[in-house]
MISE-663029 format. One record per atom (N, C-alpha, C, O): residue in one letter; y, z, x; atom name. Coordinates in steps of 0.02 Angstrom, whole numbers, plus 50000, padded with zeros to 5 digits. Layout:
BEGIN
<aa A north Y up Z east X at CA>
...
//
This chain:
BEGIN
<aa X north 49941 up 50000 east 50042 at N>
<aa X north 50000 up 50000 east 50000 at CA>
<aa X north 50062 up 50000 east 50044 at C>
<aa X north 50065 up 50035 east 50095 at O>
<aa X north 50110 up 49961 east 50024 at N>
<aa X north 50172 up 49954 east 50062 at CA>
<aa X north 50229 up 49975 east 50017 at C>
<aa X north 50230 up 49957 east 49958 at O>
<aa X north 50277 up 50011 east 50043 at N>
<aa X north 50336 up 50034 east 50006 at CA>
<aa X north 50392 up 49983 east 50015 at C>
<aa X north 50419 up 49977 east 50070 at O>
<aa X north 50409 up 49947 east 49961 at N>
<aa X north 50462 up 49896 east 49964 at CA>
<aa X north 50509 up 49907 east 49906 at C>
<aa X north 50488 up 49904 east 49848 at O>
<aa X north 50572 up 49918 east 49920 at N>
<aa X north 50623 up 49920 east 49868 at CA>
<aa X north 50611 up 49971 east 49814 at C>
<aa X north 50628 up 49958 east 49756 at O>
<aa X north 50583 up 50027 east 49829 at N>
<aa X north 50573 up 50079 east 49780 at CA>
<aa X north 50507 up 50075 east 49742 at C>
<aa X north 50495 up 50116 east 49698 at O>
<aa X north 50465 up 50026 east 49758 at N>
<aa X north 50400 up 50020 east 49725 at CA>
<aa X north 50346 up 50010 east 49777 at C>
<aa X north 50358 up 49984 east 49832 at O>
<aa X north 50286 up 50032 east 49761 at N>
<aa X north 50230 up 50021 east 49805 at CA>
<aa X north 50200 up 49952 east 49791 at C>
<aa X north 50188 up 49935 east 49733 at O>
<aa X north 50188 up 49914 east 49844 at N>
<aa X north 50160 up 49847 east 49837 at CA>
<aa X north 50090 up 49848 east 49867 at C>
<aa X north 50080 up 49869 east 49923 at O>
<aa X north 50042 up 49824 east 49829 at N>
<aa X north 49975 up 49815 east 49857 at CA>
<aa X north 49964 up 49740 east 49868 at C>
<aa X north 50008 up 49699 east 49853 at O>
<aa X north 49905 up 49722 east 49892 at N>
<aa X north 49892 up 49652 east 49909 at CA>
<aa X north 49894 up 49607 east 49847 at C>
<aa X north 49913 up 49549 east 49853 at O>
<aa X north 49874 up 49632 east 49789 at N>
<aa X north 49875 up 49592 east 49729 at CA>
<aa X north 49947 up 49574 east 49709 at C>
<aa X north 49961 up 49517 east 49691 at O>
<aa X north 49992 up 49622 east 49712 at N>
<aa X north 50062 up 49609 east 49696 at CA>
<aa X north 50093 up 49559 east 49745 at C>
<aa X north 50131 up 49515 east 49725 at O>
<aa X north 50078 up 49567 east 49808 at N>
<aa X north 50106 up 49523 east 49859 at CA>
<aa X north 50080 up 49452 east 49848 at C>
<aa X north 50117 up 49404 east 49859 at O>
<aa X north 50018 up 49444 east 49828 at N>
<aa X north 49990 up 49378 east 49816 at CA>
<aa X north 50026 up 49344 east 49758 at C>
<aa X north 50038 up 49284 east 49761 at O>
<aa X north 50044 up 49381 east 49707 at N>
<aa X north 50081 up 49352 east 49651 at CA>
<aa X north 50149 up 49326 east 49674 at C>
<aa X north 50169 up 49271 east 49656 at O>
<aa X north 50183 up 49364 east 49714 at N>
<aa X north 50249 up 49343 east 49738 at CA>
<aa X north 50244 up 49286 east 49789 at C>
<aa X north 50288 up 49244 east 49793 at O>
<aa X north 50189 up 49284 east 49827 at N>
<aa X north 50178 up 49228 east 49872 at CA>
<aa X north 50168 up 49163 east 49833 at C>
<aa X north 50195 up 49111 east 49851 at O>
<aa X north 50130 up 49167 east 49778 at N>
<aa X north 50120 up 49109 east 49736 at CA>
<aa X north 50186 up 49087 east 49703 at C>
<aa X north 50200 up 49028 east 49699 at O>
<aa X north 50225 up 49134 east 49681 at N>
<aa X north 50291 up 49118 east 49653 at CA>
<aa X north 50336 up 49083 east 49704 at C>
<aa X north 50370 up 49035 east 49687 at O>
<aa X north 50335 up 49106 east 49765 at N>
<aa X north 50375 up 49075 east 49817 at CA>
<aa X north 50353 up 49003 east 49829 at C>
<aa X north 50395 up 48959 east 49835 at O>
<aa X north 50288 up 48992 east 49833 at N>
<aa X north 50263 up 48924 east 49844 at CA>
<aa X north 50278 up 48878 east 49785 at C>
<aa X north 50296 up 48820 east 49794 at O>
<aa X north 50270 up 48903 east 49724 at N>
<aa X north 50286 up 48863 east 49665 at CA>
<aa X north 50360 up 48844 east 49665 at C>
<aa X north 50378 up 48788 east 49649 at O>
<aa X north 50403 up 48891 east 49683 at N>
<aa X north 50474 up 48877 east 49686 at CA>
<aa X north 50491 up 48824 east 49738 at C>
<aa X north 50533 up 48781 east 49726 at O>
<aa X north 50457 up 48826 east 49795 at N>
<aa X north 50470 up 48777 east 49848 at CA>
<aa X north 50448 up 48707 east 49825 at C>
<aa X north 50484 up 48658 east 49835 at O>
<aa X north 50390 up 48703 east 49793 at N>
<aa X north 50365 up 48638 east 49769 at CA>
<aa X north 50410 up 48611 east 49714 at C>
<aa X north 50427 up 48552 east 49714 at O>
<aa X north 50430 up 48654 east 49668 at N>
<aa X north 50476 up 48633 east 49615 at CA>
<aa X north 50543 up 48609 east 49644 at C>
<aa X north 50573 up 48562 east 49619 at O>
<aa X north 50565 up 48642 east 49696 at N>
<aa X north 50628 up 48623 east 49728 at CA>
<aa X north 50625 up 48552 east 49756 at C>
<aa X north 50672 up 48513 east 49749 at O>
<aa X north 50569 up 48535 east 49787 at N>
<aa X north 50561 up 48468 east 49813 at CA>
<aa X north 50559 up 48415 east 49759 at C>
<aa X north 50592 up 48364 east 49764 at O>
<aa X north 50521 up 48428 east 49706 at N>
<aa X north 50516 up 48381 east 49651 at CA>
<aa X north 50583 up 48373 east 49616 at C>
<aa X north 50604 up 48317 east 49601 at O>
<aa X north 50617 up 48428 east 49604 at N>
<aa X north 50680 up 48426 east 49568 at CA>
<aa X north 50735 up 48392 east 49608 at C>
<aa X north 50778 up 48358 east 49580 at O>
<aa X north 50734 up 48401 east 49674 at N>
<aa X north 50786 up 48369 east 49714 at CA>
<aa X north 50778 up 48293 east 49713 at C>
<aa X north 50827 up 48257 east 49710 at O>
<aa X north 50716 up 48269 east 49715 at N>
<aa X north 50705 up 48197 east 49709 at CA>
<aa X north 50726 up 48172 east 49640 at C>
<aa X north 50757 up 48119 east 49634 at O>
<aa X north 50709 up 48209 east 49588 at N>
<aa X north 50727 up 48190 east 49521 at CA>
<aa X north 50803 up 48189 east 49512 at C>
<aa X north 50830 up 48143 east 49480 at O>
<aa X north 50837 up 48238 east 49539 at N>
<aa X north 50910 up 48241 east 49532 at CA>
<aa X north 50944 up 48185 east 49571 at C>
<aa X north 50995 up 48159 east 49549 at O>
<aa X north 50917 up 48167 east 49629 at N>
<aa X north 50948 up 48115 east 49670 at CA>
<aa X north 50931 up 48045 east 49648 at C>
<aa X north 50972 up 48000 east 49653 at O>
<aa X north 50870 up 48034 east 49624 at N>
<aa X north 50846 up 47967 east 49610 at CA>
<aa X north 50837 up 47953 east 49535 at C>
<aa X north 50808 up 47902 east 49517 at O>
<aa X north 50863 up 47997 east 49493 at N>
<aa X north 50856 up 47987 east 49421 at CA>
<aa X north 50895 up 47926 east 49398 at C>
<aa X north 50951 up 47914 east 49420 at O>
<aa X north 50866 up 47887 east 49352 at N>
<aa X north 50898 up 47826 east 49328 at CA>
<aa X north 50947 up 47839 east 49272 at C>
<aa X north 50995 up 47801 east 49264 at O>
<aa X north 50937 up 47891 east 49234 at N>
<aa X north 50981 up 47906 east 49178 at CA>
<aa X north 51015 up 47974 east 49189 at C>
<aa X north 50990 up 48015 east 49228 at O>
<aa X north 51071 up 47984 east 49156 at N>
<aa X north 51103 up 48050 east 49162 at CA>
<aa X north 51059 up 48108 east 49139 at C>
<aa X north 51064 up 48164 east 49165 at O>
<aa X north 51015 up 48095 east 49091 at N>
<aa X north 50970 up 48148 east 49068 at CA>
<aa X north 50920 up 48168 east 49122 at C>
<aa X north 50905 up 48227 east 49130 at O>
<aa X north 50895 up 48119 east 49160 at N>
<aa X north 50849 up 48135 east 49215 at CA>
<aa X north 50884 up 48174 east 49270 at C>
<aa X north 50855 up 48220 east 49299 at O>
<aa X north 50946 up 48154 east 49285 at N>
<aa X north 50984 up 48190 east 49337 at CA>
<aa X north 50998 up 48261 east 49315 at C>
<aa X north 50992 up 48308 east 49355 at O>
<aa X north 51016 up 48270 east 49252 at N>
<aa X north 51030 up 48337 east 49226 at CA>
<aa X north 50966 up 48379 east 49226 at C>
<aa X north 50968 up 48438 east 49243 at O>
<aa X north 50910 up 48349 east 49206 at N>
<aa X north 50846 up 48386 east 49207 at CA>
<aa X north 50829 up 48406 east 49279 at C>
<aa X north 50805 up 48462 east 49290 at O>
<aa X north 50840 up 48362 east 49327 at N>
<aa X north 50828 up 48379 east 49397 at CA>
<aa X north 50872 up 48436 east 49421 at C>
<aa X north 50849 up 48480 east 49457 at O>
<aa X north 50934 up 48435 east 49400 at N>
<aa X north 50980 up 48490 east 49420 at CA>
<aa X north 50959 up 48556 east 49389 at C>
<aa X north 50961 up 48608 east 49422 at O>
<aa X north 50938 up 48555 east 49326 at N>
<aa X north 50917 up 48617 east 49293 at CA>
<aa X north 50853 up 48644 east 49326 at C>
<aa X north 50848 up 48704 east 49339 at O>
<aa X north 50805 up 48600 east 49340 at N>
<aa X north 50744 up 48622 east 49372 at CA>
<aa X north 50758 up 48647 east 49443 at C>
<aa X north 50726 up 48694 east 49466 at O>
<aa X north 50806 up 48616 east 49477 at N>
<aa X north 50825 up 48639 east 49544 at CA>
<aa X north 50854 up 48709 east 49542 at C>
<aa X north 50837 up 48750 east 49585 at O>
<aa X north 50896 up 48723 east 49494 at N>
<aa X north 50924 up 48791 east 49487 at CA>
<aa X north 50868 up 48841 east 49472 at C>
<aa X north 50867 up 48896 east 49501 at O>
<aa X north 50822 up 48823 east 49427 at N>
<aa X north 50767 up 48868 east 49411 at CA>
<aa X north 50722 up 48880 east 49472 at C>
<aa X north 50697 up 48935 east 49483 at O>
<aa X north 50711 up 48827 east 49511 at N>
<aa X north 50668 up 48835 east 49570 at CA>
<aa X north 50701 up 48880 east 49622 at C>
<aa X north 50666 up 48917 east 49656 at O>
<aa X north 50766 up 48878 east 49627 at N>
<aa X north 50801 up 48923 east 49673 at CA>
<aa X north 50792 up 48995 east 49651 at C>
<aa X north 50781 up 49040 east 49692 at O>
<aa X north 50796 up 49007 east 49586 at N>
<aa X north 50787 up 49075 east 49560 at CA>
<aa X north 50715 up 49099 east 49571 at C>
<aa X north 50704 up 49156 east 49592 at O>
<aa X north 50666 up 49055 east 49557 at N>
<aa X north 50596 up 49074 east 49567 at CA>
<aa X north 50581 up 49087 east 49640 at C>
<aa X north 50546 up 49135 east 49657 at O>
<aa X north 50606 up 49044 east 49685 at N>
<aa X north 50594 up 49053 east 49756 at CA>
<aa X north 50626 up 49117 east 49782 at C>
<aa X north 50595 up 49154 east 49821 at O>
<aa X north 50686 up 49131 east 49760 at N>
<aa X north 50720 up 49193 east 49780 at CA>
<aa X north 50681 up 49254 east 49756 at C>
<aa X north 50673 up 49303 east 49793 at O>
<aa X north 50657 up 49251 east 49695 at N>
<aa X north 50617 up 49306 east 49667 at CA>
<aa X north 50554 up 49317 east 49707 at C>
<aa X north 50535 up 49374 east 49722 at O>
<aa X north 50519 up 49262 east 49725 at N>
<aa X north 50458 up 49268 east 49764 at CA>
<aa X north 50470 up 49295 east 49834 at C>
<aa X north 50433 up 49338 east 49858 at O>
<aa X north 50522 up 49269 east 49868 at N>
<aa X north 50534 up 49290 east 49937 at CA>
<aa X north 50568 up 49358 east 49942 at C>
<aa X north 50572 up 49387 east 49996 at O>
<aa X north 50592 up 49385 east 49886 at N>
<aa X north 50621 up 49452 east 49887 at CA>
<aa X north 50568 up 49504 east 49903 at C>
<aa X north 50581 up 49552 east 49938 at O>
<aa X north 50507 up 49493 east 49877 at N>
<aa X north 50454 up 49542 east 49888 at CA>
<aa X north 50403 up 49520 east 49940 at C>
<aa X north 50373 up 49562 east 49973 at O>
<aa X north 50394 up 49454 east 49949 at N>
<aa X north 50348 up 49430 east 50000 at CA>
<aa X north 50388 up 49401 east 50057 at C>
<aa X north 50423 up 49351 east 50049 at O>
<aa X north 50382 up 49433 east 50114 at N>
<aa X north 50419 up 49410 east 50173 at CA>
<aa X north 50369 up 49390 east 50226 at C>
<aa X north 50339 up 49433 east 50258 at O>
<aa X north 50360 up 49324 east 50236 at N>
<aa X north 50310 up 49301 east 50284 at CA>
<aa X north 50329 up 49317 east 50356 at C>
<aa X north 50292 up 49301 east 50402 at O>
//
């Protein structure tokens, strides 16, 4: 058990945050291509929204899992 930010973290909790960090990174890559190469304004807007969500997910994952 590891003490991080006022809570005890075990290996199961850290694995969840590791997966969140990886999902956020993959979403960031997909969303950046969609935002840059979208043919319609709707695709560009969807890419921007997904990019913002991926930044939030990645930050949340890396807050608790520090490689």
